[in-house]
N, C-alpha and C positions, 0 to 999 in steps of 0.2 A: 414723616421723616424727621429724625432728631437733629438738633443743632450740633455741628462739630464741636468737640471739646478742646479747650486750650490746655497747654501744659502737658508734657508727656514724661520727660525724663525724670523730673523731680519726684514723681510718685510711682515710678516703675518698680515692680517687684517681680522676682522670678516665680513662675508658676510651678508648683510642685510636680515633679515627674511622676510621683506616686499617683496623682489624680489622672494624669494621662495614661499611665500604665494600667490603672484600674479599668479605664474605658476600653483599652485595647484587649485586656484579658477577658472582658465580658463579651467580646466578639464584635466590638464596634470598630470599623475601619476609620482611618483619619485622612484618607485621600479621596478627592473628588475626581472621578474619571469622566472624561468627555470624549465624544466620538472623534475620530480622526487620528492621524499619525502623531507619535510622540514628538516633543520638541527635540531639536538637534542636541545630540550628546546625552539624551535622556533614555534610559532603558525602556523598552516598550511595555514591560511588565508594570512599570509605574503608571502608565497611562491606562492600563487595564484594571486598576484597582477599583473596587466597588465604592459606591457612594456611601457616606456615613449615615447611619440611622439615628445617631445621637450626637449632639454637638460636644466638642471638647474644649477645655480651657487652653489658651495659648497666648504667648506674648508676641510671637513672630510667625509669619507664614513663609513657606517656600513655594514660589509660583513658577511653574514651567509653562512657557508659551510655545505655541506651535512654531515651527521653523520659518513659516511664512509671515509671522507677525512682526511688525516693526519693534515691538517690545522685546523680542527675542534677541535683538542685536543692539538696540539703542538704550543706553541708561536713561537718557532724558525722556524717552518715550515710556519706559517702564515707570519712571518717577511720576510722570503726568498721569499714567493710568492708575497708579496707587492713590493719588490725590482724588481723582475722579470717582473711583470706587469707594473711597472713604466718605466722600460727600453723599453718595447714594445710600451708604449704610449708616450714615450719621456718626462716623468715627474719624479720628485723625490718623491717617495712614501715612507711612513714610518709606520710600524706597531706600534701602540701606546699602546694598552692594550686589554685584554679580557673582554668583558661585562659579566654580570651575566647570560645572556641567552646563552653564549657560542660564540656569534658573535665576530668578530674582528673589532676594531676601527682602521681605516687607515687614516693617515694624508696625505692630498694632497699637502702640502707644500705651496709654494707661491700662491698668489691669481690667480686662473685659470679662464679662460673664460668659457662660457657655452659649447663651442665646445671642449675645452680641457678636461672639466669634462666628456663630452660625450665619448671622446676617452678612458678615464680610465674606465668608466662604461662598455664600449663595451668590453674591455679586460677581465674584470671579467665576463661579460655576456657570453663570448665565452667559458669559462671554465666549463666543465660539472660537476666539483666538487663544484661549487658555487650554492647555493640554491637561494640567493637573494643578491642584493646590493642596498642600499638606502642612500641618503644624510643624514648626521648628522645635522639635522636642528636646528637652534637657535630659542628657544621659549621665549616668554615674557609673563608677566601677562596679562590676557585678562579681566581686571576688567571693562573697559569702556563699558557701555551697548549699545545695538543696537536700543534702543527706538528712534522712529522717531523724537521726539521733544527734545531729550536730548541736542542738540546743543544750545537750547535756555535757558537751565538751568544754566546760568552764576553763580548763587548762589552756585552751587555745586563744580564747577571746575575752575572758572576763577582765574587767578593768582593774580590779584589786590585785589579783595574783596570776592572771593569765599571761602567756608568753607573747601576746600581741602578734599572733601569727597572721590573721587575715590581711593586715596591711602590707605584708610581704608578698602576698600572692599576686598583686598587680605587677610585680617585678619578676618573680621567679616561682616556678611550681615544681622544680626538681628535674625537669626534662634533661635527658642526656647523662644522668648520674645513676650509678648502681651503688646500693648500700648493701654490704654483707652483714647479715644478722647472724652472729656466731652464738648459737643458743641450742634449744631443744629440737630444732628443725621446724617443719611447717606442716600443719594439718589443713587440708583443703577448705577454703572459705571463699564464697562468691564475691565478697567485698574486698578481696585481695588478689584473686586469681589473675586478673589482667596485668598486674604489676609484678608477678613472680617470674623470675628467670632461673635458669639452671643453677643448682648449688651442688653440695656434696655432703655425704655422711662420713665424718671423720672418726667416728667411734670405732676403735679397733677391738675393744674388749666386749665379747658377746654378752657377758653378764650385765654390762652397762647398757649395751645397745638394745637388748630385748626385742630385736627384730629378726633374729635367727641368723644373722651374719655379721661380718665385720664391716670394714670400709667399702662403700660403693657409691654410685652416682645418684642414689635416691635418698634425699634428705627428709623424707616423710617422717613425721613424728608419730610413733605408734602408741605414745603415752608414757609418762614417767611415774606412774603410781607405784606405791610400795606398801607392803603390809607392815603390821606393828613390829617395830624395832628391826625391820629388815635392813635398815641402813645404819644400824648401830644401837646399842643400848640407850634407851631414853628418847629415841627419835620419833616414836609413835608411828602413825600411819598417815598416808596422804593419797588423795585422788590425783589423777593426772592434771598437770598445771597448764599444758598447752602454752607455755610461757613464750616460746619463740614466736608464736602466731600473734599473741597479744602485743609483743614488742614491735613486730612487723607492721601491724595495723596502725600503731601510733605514727610510725614513720611514713607509710605510703599506702594506707587504705585507699581504694578507688573512691574518687570524690566527684560530686555532681552527677551521681547515678541514681538519685532519688531513693537511696536506701542506706541504712547503717550509719557509719561514722565517716569523718573526713580525716585523711592523712595529712601530716604536716608538709611533706614533700610529695604530693599526691600524683605527680607525673614521674617520679623516680622509680627505679626498678629495685626489687628486693632479691638478693641471692641468699637463700637460707643455707647455712652451714651447720650441720648437726654435730655438736660436741658434748652435749649434756643428755644423759639418759637416766636410768634408774639410779638414784642416790648421788647423781652429779656427773662429773666428767674430769678427765685427767689433764694436767698441764701439757703433756706431750701432744695430745690430740688438739688442744687449743692452739699450741704453738704452730702446728702444721696448718691449721685452719687460717691463722693470721697470715702465714707465709703465702698460702695458695690464694687467699682472697685478694691480696695486694699484687698478685702477678708473679710471685716467686715460684720456684720449682720444688715439688714434693715428690720424693721417690715413690713410684708405683701409682701415682695419681695423674690422670691426664691433665694437660695444660688447661688453665682456666680461660674460657672464652668470654667471661663476664667479669673482668677485673673491676674491683670496687675502688672507688675513690673515697669512700667512707666505710669504716668498720664500726659496728656497735657490739659491745660486749657487756650485756647486763648480767654479769656473773662475777663470782669472786670467792675467795677463801681467806682464811686467816694467815698471817705471816706477810712479811714485806716482799716486794717484787724480787724475783730471782733473776740471776744473770741470764738464764735460759730464756725466760719470758721477755726480759728487757731486750735481748738480742733480736728476737723476732719482731718486736714492736719497732725497734730502731730501723730494721731493714724495711719494714712496711712503710714507715714514714719517709724513708729515703727514696722509696719508689713513688711517693706522692700521695699516699693514702692517709687520711686523717683517722685517728683511732680514738673513739669515745668509749668511756668505761663508767660503770656505776661505782659510786663511792662506798656502798655497802650499807647494810641495814641493822647494825649492831649498836647504834647510839654510842659510837666510840671513835677514837682517832683513826681516820682512814689511812694514816701512815703505817698502820699495822695490818693492812689488808692488801691483797693483790687481786687484780691488776690496778686497783685504785691508787697504789703508791708508786707505780711505775712512772718513769720519765717519758716525755714525748707522747703523753696521752692527755685527753681532756677528761678530767675526773669530775663527776657530776653528783652533787648533793641534791636531796629532794626537799621541796617545799610543800606546805599544805595550802588549803584554799584561802587562807588569810595571809599567805605570803611569809609565814615563819618557817624555820626549819622543821620538817616533820619529826615527830618524836623519835622515830626509829632511825633516822638518817645519820650516817657517819659524818664527820666534820674534820676540820683541821687545815693546816697549811698546805697540804698536798691537794686539797680540793680547789678546782679552778673556777667553777661556776655552779649556780643552782638553777634548777628547773622544776616545774610542777611534777610531783610524784604522788600527791594525794595522801589522804589520811582517813581511812574508812572508819576508824574508831569514833569519829565525830559525825558519822552518817555515811551510809554506803555511797550516796551520790557525790560525796566529797573525794571519791577515788578517781582513777583515770579509766575512762570507758574505752574499750577497744575490742577487736575481733577475738573470738575464742571458739571453743567447742564444748558441747554439753556432756561429752563422754566422761564417766567416772574413771574408767580404765582405758579401753580402746576408743577410737574416734566414734562419735555419734553425729548428732545434728549440729550444724554451725550455730553460733550464738554470739552474744556480746555481753561482756561482764566488766564490772569495776574491779581493778586491782590497785594496790598501793605499793610503793617501794622505790628505791633508787633505780631499780630495774625499769621502772616506768619513766623516771626522770631522764635517764641517759638517752632513750630514743627521741626525746624532744630535741636534744642537742644534736644527735645524729641527723634528724630531719632538718634542723636548721643548717647544719653543715652542707647537706645536700642542696638546699635552696641557695646557699652562698656559692657553691661550686657551679650550680646551674646558671647563676647570674654572672659569674666571672670565672671561667674555666682555668684561668692562669693562676689562681690562688694556690699557695703552698699550704701544707698542714700548719706550719707556724703562723702564717698570715690568717688562716681561718681561726685558730685559737686566739690570736691577739685581737682580732676584730670582735669576736664574741665577747671577750672580757672587756674590751674598751667600750663597747656599746651597751653593756649591761646597765640595768637601773638598780638603784638601791633597793634592798629587800623591803617590801611593804611592812613586814613584821620583823621578827628578831631571829638571830642565829647565834647561839652561844657556841664558841669553839672555832668558828670560822667557816663561811660558806663561799669562799672565793670572792670573785669580783662582784657578786650580786646576782640578781635574777635576770636571766637572759631575755633580751628584747629582740624578737625576730624582725620586726619591721625596721627598726633603727639599724640593725646589723646588716640586713640585706641591702638597705638603701646605701649604707656606707661602702660596701664592697662593689656595688654597681655604679657608684659615682653619683647617686641621687640624694645624698644626705648622710647623716650620721657622723661619727667621730673620725677625725683624721688619723688617730692612732699615733700622733707625734709624742715622743717621750723625752722628758728632761730629767737628768740624773745627777745626783751628788754622790761621789765615791770617797769623799773626805771623811775619815774616821773621826768620831767625836766621843770622848769618854763620858760615861754617865756616872757621876759620883754617888757613892752610897749615902742614902738618906740626905741628899743634898739639894741644892737649887736646881731648877730646870735648866737644861741645855738646849741649844737650838742649832739646827743644820739648815743653811739656806740653799734655795735653788732660784736662780734668776730666769724668768720666762720673758721672752721678747719675740717680736715679729708676728704676734697673733692679733686678730681683730675680735672685738666684742667681748662677751663674757666667757667664763669657763663653762664646761658642759655640766649637765645635770647628773652625769655619772662619771665624775672625775675619778680616775684610778690612782690610788696612793699606795705604791708598793714599798714595803718596809722590811729591812734586814737588820735586826738588832740581836746582838749576843748578850744574854743576861742569865745568871744562874738561878733566878727566881722571878719569872716574868710577872707574877702577881703583884710585885712591888711597883710596877711601872704604870704611869699615866702618860698617854700619848695624845697629842693634839696636832692638828694641821692649822697653821696660821696663814691666813690670806694676806695679800699685799696691803690691804687697808687695816689690818690688825684683827679682823674677825677670826674667831677660833671655832674649830670643828673637832669635837671629841671623837677620837678614833678608838681609844681603849681606856677603860677605867681600871683602877687597882682592884685586886681581889686577893684576900688573904688565903683563899682556898686553891688558888692556881699556882701550884708549885713547879710547874714544868719550866724547862729552859727555853729561852730565846723567843723572839717574835719575828717570824718570817711569813708574811702574808700580804695580801692586797686588800685595801679598804676601798669602798665606793662612797663618794661624797657628792651630795647635790650642791655644787658650787656655782649654780647658774646665776646667782645674784652678784657674783664677784667678777671684777675685771680680770681678764686672763693674764695680761702683761703685768709684770712687777715681780717683787721678791716674795716667794712663798717659803715658809719655814716649817720644819718638823720640830716640834717642841716635846721633849721627853724629860720626865722627872721621876726619880726613884724616891718613893715616899716612906720607905721602911728600911731598917738597918740590916746589915750583915751580907749584902750582896752588891756586886757592881756589874757594869756592863759597858757596851760600846754600840753606838750607831755606826754600823759598817757602811751602809749605803741606803739611799731611798730614792724614789723616782715618782714623777707625775706624768701620767699619760692622758693627753687631751683628745 
C-alpha cells in the first residue's frame, strides 16, 4: 500500500479527452458494472455496462451507489467512503458534490497514471454497495464534420483566409431555412439529395433550356455545354458546368455523413431554380425566379411551398442594374428574403455589372487562399463583403471544392471538383446568411447585411479597388446575431460637410464616441462618403482618440476616378473606444477639389 499524497489542487491538470476517447474507440469500456439494481435515479443500462479491460486516465470519478447504501443519500457518508477508499488505494480522494442523479463526484487529486486510476476503480468495484463507477470525462464541441474531403475545404476553416465557419456550427447549422439557388438547376448528387426541396425550371426559351420544353416544375440540369462559337463569335466551346450543383454544395452539402464535402449551412434546404441554360439566361426568367423564390406570385407558375429566406445568384452580365431587376429584388427583400449576388469575374469595377450593382443585395468579391482579392474578381464601392472564391492558377487545390458531375454534356457519375470565381464566393455568404437566420429567425435582410459587414475581419492580404467591409467571419457574425458575442453594430455618424482644399493642408471631421466599454473592435468599420473629381489625389487616415493614425487610402497618380464611397475595415483593438475619432483627408496634388460629405464608425 502506498502512502497517501499531500497537495492536490496546486498540481492538478486536465487530462486530455483525446486519451480517453482513444481508449473508448479501441473498444474499452469506462464503467465498472456490479451485480444488483441500479442506484436511485440511475438508468439501469449504466449498471449493466461491462467492466473495463484497460485502465483509463481520469481526474475525477462519478460513483453511483445502490439505493440502499448510506452513501447514496448522505454526503458525509460519501465523503468518508472516498477517504477510506483513497487510503486503500494509496491516493488522496475527495468527495466533491452530489450530482442530480444522486451519484457522487469524487476528485482523484493529482494527475494519476492509468494504473493508479485502475487501483481506485478497483477499490470502488469491490464494494457491493457501489452500482457503478465511471471517469468524469472532459467533453468538447464536436462541430468539425467527418466528411472525407473536409480537410481540402480550406475556405471554411483555414486560419489565414478561411471564413471561420466551424466555430459557428455550435450555434447554428441552418435548420429551418431554405436557400434558393437561382442558377443552372440541380443534377442528382448523393451528398446533396437529402437537403434538396422542390424548385422550378424558369427557362422559357427552349433554345436555352435544351430539355425539350419550356417552364415546368422540374429544375433538373440537363447540361449547359455548347459547341465552338455556338454562343457567339469567339466564345469557343465548353463542357457542361453543373454550376448550380457546385454552388448548392457549398451552401448545404449534407454533412457528417462520412463522405464528400461539408456544407456551410448543412441543415438548410436548397430550392434549385433553373434560369441558366445553353449560353446563359435572360433577365426576364431571373426576375420571375427572384419573385417566386421569395414568395411572390408569377403568372402560370404554382405557388411556392418552399419560400426562401435567402437567395443566391452566382450569375451576372455587363451593364448596370436595370429598373426591372431592381424592382424584383426590392420586392423580394420587402418580403424578408436576403439576396446574395456575385460581384463578377472580369477584374473590373462591379458597378458596371448586374446584379452586382443592384441595391438591396449583398455583393460578394472573391479572395484567394492568401486572403487577397482573387486576380479575376470584380471590385469597387458597390462590393459589400469578400469571401473565399479560390484561385486555381496557383494550384488546383487552391480552388473551392464542391459537388459536381463528371458528364461532359449530359449527366454522368457524381463527382467533386475545384472551381474558382465570385460564383464560389457568393454561396459562402448565402450559407452564412442561412446560419444567421437559423440562429435568429427575426433578422431582416438589412440586419443580416449589416451584421456580416460589421463583424468582418480585415483582409489578410490586399485588395486594390475595394472589397467592401473585409473578409466575412462566420463565427463572429453568428455569435453576434445570436447574442453570444461579436459586434453590437452601433454606428456613430458625422454628416457635417467639410471642404477639401486643392493641394492644401489636411482637414479633419470629428466623431465623438461615448457610452462604450473597453477597446474598439478588431474589425472597426469606417464608412466614407467623399466627393472629389480626381480621387487619386487624396490621402485618407483614421485618427484614434489618442492620436494614433490608421492609413485608409494612399494617393495614386493613376487613379483618375471620381469620389470615394466605400467602407474600410480597421483593426482598432488596441484603441480605447470612447473619445473623439477623426477622419483626416488631404489633397496632395493640384487642380481638383472635393468635400467630405459624411462618414461613420460602426462598432
